[in-house]
C-alpha positions in Angstrom: 23.5 -26.1 -29.4 20.7 -24.7 -31.9 20.7 -21.0 -32.1 17.7 -19.5 -30.8 16.4 -16.4 -32.7 15.5 -13.4 -30.9 12.3 -13.1 -33.0 10.6 -14.5 -35.6 8.4 -12.5 -38.8 5.1 -14.6 -37.5 2.3 -13.2 -40.0 -0.6 -15.5 -39.4 -2.9 -17.1 -36.5 -3.8 -20.8 -36.9 -7.8 -20.3 -36.8 -6.8 -17.3 -40.1 -5.8 -20.2 -42.1 -8.8 -22.1 -41.3 -10.9 -19.3 -41.9 -9.3 -17.6 -45.0 -8.9 -21.5 -46.6 -10.9 -24.3 -45.3 -12.8 -24.2 -48.4 -10.2 -26.2 -50.8 -10.9 -29.2 -51.9 -8.7 -32.3 -51.2 -5.2 -32.2 -53.1 -5.4 -28.2 -53.8 -2.9 -26.0 -53.7 -2.9 -21.9 -52.9 0.5 -20.9 -53.6 0.3 -18.8 -50.5 2.8 -18.8 -48.3 2.1 -17.8 -44.7 4.7 -17.5 -41.2 2.8 -19.7 -38.4 4.5 -20.3 -35.0 3.2 -22.1 -31.5 3.7 -25.5 -29.7 4.2 -28.5 -31.5 1.8 -31.0 -30.2 1.9 -34.2 -31.9 4.4 -35.1 -34.7 4.6 -38.1 -36.7 6.7 -39.6 -39.4 6.1 -41.6 -42.5 9.5 -42.4 -44.1 10.1 -39.0 -46.0 6.6 -37.5 -45.0 6.1 -35.8 -41.5 2.9 -34.7 -40.0 2.5 -32.3 -36.9 0.0 -30.8 -35.1 1.0 -26.9 -34.5 -1.0 -25.0 -31.7 -1.2 -21.2 -31.3 -3.1 -19.0 -29.1 -6.3 -19.2 -32.1 -6.5 -23.2 -32.0 -4.4 -26.2 -33.9 -3.0 -26.5 -37.6 -1.6 -29.1 -39.3 2.1 -29.5 -40.1 3.0 -31.4 -43.6 6.8 -32.0 -44.0 8.3 -33.8 -46.8 12.1 -34.8 -47.2 12.2 -33.2 -50.4 11.0 -29.8 -49.7 11.5 -28.8 -45.8 14.8 -28.0 -44.6 16.4 -29.6 -42.1 13.6 -32.5 -42.2 15.7 -35.1 -40.4 16.5 -32.7 -37.7 12.1 -31.4 -37.7 11.3 -34.9 -37.1 13.5 -35.4 -34.0 11.8 -32.6 -32.3 10.3 -32.4 -28.9 6.4 -32.6 -27.9 5.9 -29.1 -26.4 8.8 -27.4 -28.7 7.7 -23.9 -30.1 8.7 -23.8 -33.8 7.7 -20.9 -36.5 7.3 -22.5 -40.0 6.8 -20.7 -43.0 5.0 -22.5 -45.9 2.3 -23.0 -48.7 -1.0 -23.1 -47.7 -2.1 -27.0 -48.9 -4.9 -29.1 -48.5 -3.5 -32.8 -48.3 -5.4 -35.8 -50.6 -6.4 -36.9 -47.1 -8.7 -33.4 -47.1 -6.1 -31.6 -43.9 -5.7 -28.4 -44.2 -2.1 -27.9 -44.0 0.8 -25.6 -44.0 3.5 -27.6 -46.2 7.0 -26.5 -44.0 9.7 -25.3 -46.4 11.7 -23.3 -43.7 10.9 -23.7 -39.9 12.8 -22.3 -36.7 13.3 -23.7 -33.7 11.7 -20.8 -31.4 12.1 -22.5 -27.6 13.1 -25.7 -26.3 10.2 -27.7 -24.1 13.0 -29.0 -21.6 10.5 -29.9 -18.9 8.4 -32.4 -20.9 5.1 -32.4 -20.0 4.2 -35.7 -20.8 0.7 -37.2 -21.0 -0.4 -33.9 -19.2 -1.0 -33.2 -22.7 -4.1 -35.4 -23.0 -5.4 -33.4 -19.7 -4.6 -32.6 -16.5 -7.5 -33.1 -13.8 -5.4 -32.6 -10.1 -6.4 -29.7 -8.8 -3.3 -28.7 -7.4 -1.1 -29.4 -10.5 -4.0 -27.0 -12.5 -4.1 -24.1 -10.1 0.0 -24.4 -9.0 1.4 -25.0 -12.9 -1.4 -22.7 -14.8 1.2 -22.8 -17.8 0.6 -26.6 -17.7 -3.2 -26.3 -17.3 -4.2 -24.1 -20.1 -2.1 -26.3 -22.3 -3.6 -29.4 -21.5 -7.4 -28.5 -20.5 -8.6 -26.3 -23.4 -11.4 -25.1 -20.9 -9.3 -23.0 -18.7 -7.7 -21.2 -21.4 -11.4 -20.5 -22.6 -12.6 -19.4 -19.4 -9.6 -16.9 -19.1 -10.6 -15.7 -22.5 -13.8 -14.9 -21.4 -13.5 -13.5 -18.7 -11.2 -10.9 -20.6 -14.4 -10.3 -22.6 -15.9 -9.6 -19.3 -13.7 -7.1 -18.7 -13.6 -5.5 -22.2 -17.3 -5.2 -22.2 -17.7 -3.7 -18.5 -15.2 -0.8 -19.4 -16.9 -0.2 -22.8 -20.1 0.3 -21.5 -19.4 2.6 -18.9 -17.4 4.6 -21.1 -20.6 4.7 -23.1 -22.6 6.0 -20.3 -20.5 8.5 -20.4 -18.1 6.9 -17.0 -14.3 8.1 -16.8 -11.8 5.4 -15.8 -9.3 6.3 -12.9 -6.7 4.8 -10.9 -6.4 5.2 -7.0 -3.7 4.6 -4.4 -3.7 0.4 -3.7 -1.1 1.6 -0.6 -3.5 3.3 2.1 -2.7 5.1 5.1 -6.5 3.8 7.0 -7.8 0.1 5.6 -11.6 2.3 4.7 -13.9 1.7 2.3 -15.6 -1.6 3.8 -15.5 -4.0 6.7 -12.8 -6.1 6.1 -9.0 -7.3 7.5 -6.2 -5.6 5.5 -3.1 -6.8 4.8 -0.4 -4.4 6.3 2.9 -3.2 5.0 5.8 -0.7 6.1 6.7 1.9 4.0 10.8 2.1 4.6 11.3 6.0 3.2 8.4 7.4 5.3 8.5 5.0 8.1 4.9 4.6 8.0 2.4 1.6 8.1 0.3 1.0 5.1 -2.5 -1.4 3.9 -3.4 -3.1 1.0 -6.4 -1.6 -0.5 -9.7 -3.4 0.8 -11.6 -0.8 -1.3 -11.4 2.2 -3.6 -14.6 3.7 -2.4 -13.1 6.7 -0.3 -11.1 7.9 -3.1 -13.5 7.8 -6.1 -16.0 9.4 -4.2 -13.4 12.2 -3.3 -13.3 12.2 -6.8 -16.9 13.3 -6.8 -16.2 15.8 -4.7 -13.6 17.1 -7.6 -16.4 17.0 -10.1 -15.9 13.5 -11.5 -19.9 13.2 -11.9 -19.0 9.7 -13.4 -16.0 7.5 -12.2 -15.2 4.1 -12.1 -12.2 1.9 -11.5 -11.4 -1.7 -12.2 -8.7 -3.1 -10.0 -7.4 -5.4 -7.4 -8.6 -5.7 -3.8 -7.2 -7.3 -1.0 -8.5 -8.5 2.0 -6.6 -11.0 4.6 -9.6 -13.4 4.8 -10.0 -17.1 4.2 -9.9 -19.1 0.9 -12.7 -20.5 0.2 -14.6 -21.4 -3.7 -16.1 -18.0 -3.7 -13.3 -16.5 -1.8 -9.5 -15.4 -2.7 -7.4 -12.9 -1.0 -6.8 -10.7 -3.8 -9.7 -10.1 -6.7 -11.3 -7.9 -9.0 -14.1 -5.5 -9.0 -15.4 -2.4 -10.9 -16.5 0.3 -8.5 -18.8 2.7 -10.2 -20.0 6.3 -9.2 -22.7 8.6 -10.1 -24.2 11.6 -9.2 -27.6 12.6 -8.9 -28.5 9.2 -9.0 -29.8 6.8 -5.4 -29.8 3.6 -5.0 -33.2 3.1 -7.0 -32.1 4.7 -10.3 -29.0 2.9 -9.8 -30.1 -0.2 -9.4 -32.1 0.3 -13.1 -28.9 1.1 -14.3 -27.3 -2.0 -12.8 -29.4 -4.5 -14.3 -29.0 -3.4 -17.6 -25.1 -3.3 -17.4 -24.8 -6.7 -16.4 -27.6 -8.0 -18.5 -26.1 -6.5 -21.5 -22.5 -7.6 -20.7 -23.4 -10.9 -19.9 -25.3 -11.3 -23.5 -22.6 -9.5 -25.1 -20.2 -12.4 -23.8 -22.9 -15.8 -23.7 -25.0 -14.5 -26.7 -28.0 -14.3 -24.5 -29.3 -12.9 -20.8 -30.4 -16.8 -20.3 -27.2 -19.1 -19.1 -26.4 -22.3 -17.5 -25.0 -22.5 -14.4 -24.0 -25.5 -12.8 -27.6 -27.7 -14.2 -29.7 -24.6 -13.0 -30.6 -21.8 -15.7 -30.4 -18.3 -14.8 -32.1 -15.4 -16.4 -29.9 -12.5 -16.2 -32.1 -9.6 -18.1 -33.5 -6.7 -16.6 -35.9 -6.3 -14.5 -34.2 -8.4 -11.7 -36.4 -9.3 -8.6 -36.6 -6.8 -5.9 -37.4 -7.4 -2.1 -36.3 -6.1 1.2 -34.0 -8.0 4.0 -36.8 -8.2 6.5 -39.3 -9.4 3.8 -37.1 -12.4 2.6 -35.9 -12.8 6.5 -39.2 -12.8 7.5 -40.6 -14.9 4.5 -37.7 -17.5 5.3 -38.5 -17.8 8.8 -42.4 -18.0 8.8 -42.9 -14.8 10.9 -42.5 -10.8 10.6 -38.9 -9.5 11.6 -37.1 -6.4 11.0 -34.6 -3.8 12.0 -37.1 -3.1 15.1 -38.2 -6.5 16.4 -36.4 -6.9 19.9 -32.9 -7.2 20.2 -33.7 -10.4 22.1 -36.1 -11.7 20.3 -33.2 -11.7 17.3 -30.9 -13.1 19.3 -32.7 -16.7 19.9 -33.7 -16.8 16.4 -30.5 -16.5 15.1 -29.5 -19.2 17.5 -32.3 -21.4 16.9 -31.3 -21.0 13.0 -27.6 -22.6 13.9 -26.3 -19.2 13.7 -23.0 -17.4 15.2 -23.6 -17.0 18.7 -24.6 -13.3 19.1 -22.2 -10.4 20.5 -23.2 -8.0 23.2 -22.3 -5.6 20.9 -24.6 -6.5 18.0 -27.6 -4.6 18.1 -30.7 -5.6 16.2 -29.6 -4.1 12.9 -26.8 -6.5 13.0 -28.9 -9.6 14.5 -31.4 -9.2 11.5 -28.5 -8.9 8.8 -26.8 -11.9 10.2 -30.1 -13.8 10.6 -30.6 -12.7 6.8 -27.5 -14.5 5.9 -28.4 -17.6 8.3 -32.1 -18.1 6.2 -32.1 -16.9 3.3 -29.0 -15.8 1.4 -28.7 -19.5 0.2 -32.2 -19.3 -1.7 -31.7 -16.7 -4.0 -30.8 -18.4 -7.3 -32.3 -16.0 -10.2 -31.1 -12.7 -9.7 -32.7 -10.9 -6.6 -31.9 -7.4 -5.1 -31.7 -6.9 -1.6 -32.9 -3.8 -0.4 -32.9 -1.5 3.2 -30.2 -2.8 4.7 -30.2 -1.6 8.2 -28.1 0.9 9.1 -25.8 -0.4 11.6 -24.2 -2.7 9.1 -23.8 -0.1 6.7 -21.6 2.4 7.6 -21.0 4.5 4.2 -24.9 4.4 2.9 -27.4 7.2 3.5 -30.1 6.7 5.9 -33.6 5.7 4.3 -35.8 8.4 3.4 -38.5 6.4 5.7 -36.9 4.8 8.0 -33.1 6.7 9.8 -32.6 3.0 10.8 -32.3 1.5 7.9 -29.9 2.5 4.8 -30.4 2.9 1.1 -29.0 0.0 0.2 -28.7 -2.9 -1.9 -27.2 -6.2 -2.6 -27.7 -8.4 -5.6 -27.7 -12.2 -4.7 -27.3 -15.0 -7.6 -26.8 -18.3 -6.5 -26.9 -18.1 -3.4 -24.0 -15.4 -3.4 -23.3 -11.4 -3.3 -21.9 -10.4 -6.8 -22.8 -6.6 -6.7 -23.4 -3.9 -3.9 -24.5 -0.3 -3.9 -26.4 2.5 -2.0 -27.2 6.2 -2.0 -23.9 7.3 -0.2 -24.1 9.0 2.6 -23.1 12.7 2.0 -23.7 14.3 5.3 -20.1 14.9 7.0 -21.6 14.8 10.4 -23.4 11.8 10.1 -20.5 10.2 8.3 -18.4 11.0 11.5 -20.6 9.6 13.8 -20.6 6.2 12.1 -16.6 6.1 11.5 -16.3 6.7 15.3 -18.8 4.2 16.0 -16.5 1.8 14.0 -13.4 2.5 15.7 -14.8 2.0 18.8 -16.1 -1.3 17.6 -12.3 -1.9 16.4 -10.7 -0.9 19.4 -13.3 -3.5 21.1 -11.6 -6.3 19.1 -13.2 -6.1 15.7 -10.4 -6.1 13.3 -12.7 -5.7 10.7 -13.7 -2.3 11.7 -13.2 0.9 10.2 -11.1 4.2 11.6 -12.1 7.7 11.4 -10.8 8.9 7.7 -10.1 12.6 8.6 -9.2 12.9 5.3 -12.3 11.9 3.9 -14.7 13.7 6.3 -12.6 17.0 5.1 -13.7 16.1 1.8 -17.1 15.4 2.4 -17.0 19.2 4.3 -16.4 20.6 0.8 -19.8 19.4 -0.4 -20.6 15.5 -2.3 -24.0 16.3 -4.3 -26.6 13.2 -4.0 -24.7 10.2 -5.1 -24.8 6.5 -5.7 -22.4 3.9 -6.0 -21.9 0.1 -6.7 -19.1 -2.6 -6.6 -19.5 -5.6 -8.8 -17.1 -8.9 -8.0 -15.2 -9.5 -11.7 -14.4 -12.8 -11.2 -17.7 -13.8 -9.2 -19.5 -12.5 -12.6 -16.8 -14.6 -14.4 -17.4 -17.4 -12.6 -20.9 -17.2 -13.5 -20.2 -17.0 -17.6 -17.9 -19.8 -17.6 -20.3 -22.1 -15.6 -17.4 -22.4 -13.0 -17.9 -23.9 -9.3 -15.1 -22.5 -8.1 -13.5 -18.6 -8.2 -9.8 -20.3 -9.3 -10.5 -21.1 -12.0 -11.0 -17.7 -13.3 -8.6 -16.2 -11.8 -5.0 -17.0 -13.5 -3.1 -17.8 -10.2 -4.7 -17.8 -7.6 -3.4 -17.4 -4.4 -1.9 -21.0 -2.7 0.1 -22.2 0.1 3.5 -21.4 -0.7 5.7 -24.7 -1.5 8.7 -25.6 1.1 12.5 -25.1 0.4 13.9 -27.0 -2.5 9.6 -28.4 -4.2 9.3 -27.3 -7.5 
């Protein structure tokens, strides 16, 4: 059995070879020796010559082997497609004009015992692509490019937030209370404490406690977990960035957010104008702004708002094919459901939907002009929510009352409703200054900048049904 080394003195990537030496003329030799490493993707032998394609994370380069020059030439010609090798040799351009590394010495770094077969030429089966992502990444170059671009989105978001003076923090993933959003949590048990914990559905309450503690600009980028359905735009575990800024309201926050996202899109795509599934999107600021009531009224053809009679809103929702109204739903919840049914899908270009019902927004501050509304916005692009933000509720008495309303709904069977978080209320009693907060879905932003129709395309390992015993 071939001895596999513990390391290899790799010093050059394929793309660096091309960048540095692509100007060579056919037949040129450089006298420069490089050490490259990667997978053998193609291999052909012509007598005392052999040619192979070596692919690494940066691209591909040809290997040019000669029986008179290459160590263990015959052994090299018997490599299997997919084997990992390290190669040391001179950079040359063959007489046919192909930039190559002329193999001097080489080592087998890993044996591909499970052959990729025709998967080298592309994998189209969705089950294989998502369940065997390692195969997909080699077979489909665009899969690798999507994940690289997603990584760049995360990098540029962080850098821009740092540039705005934000401090990055980490808050608990195991939460004693599932708070910060209305969603069904995953439940687990801590043996040593003999206590039930929940995988976090949002970091919001912890981040605002940090603002109380003096972090005036703070953000966290990380995973959230919601025990809900799977769809082309939903995965049970997903990534967001949440940011909170003291002394700002939702109006100032909208300006900051549109500039932030437009900047990231330009960084990643080279322009704020992008193509998504055949539609041209203009992500540059300013974005359109309209209230939820205005958009719903326009879609219906007559005026409705949070003060419209509950029975009227319920009838309109039924007529639009929406869910049957529940007895506990007030006019605010019905307006929000009606908006989702008749207006949401038409919001293609970036749009701030503002001034949501207080009934559906238990953590947002009441609107300065109408206490039945809150100062909240959601940003929709191509009919899906991308961003959620609001002026933060900082009145502990109002917050307790809204938590208690949520707890009553939870007791009545709403497993997405919040419970009363006494620790958070205690923090508010120490004083939370006027604050604005926002959450942005990283996966959905990555979908936009990679032109991906399904969220699974931009998640390295999306959630799938586990295989049965013995499956491989």
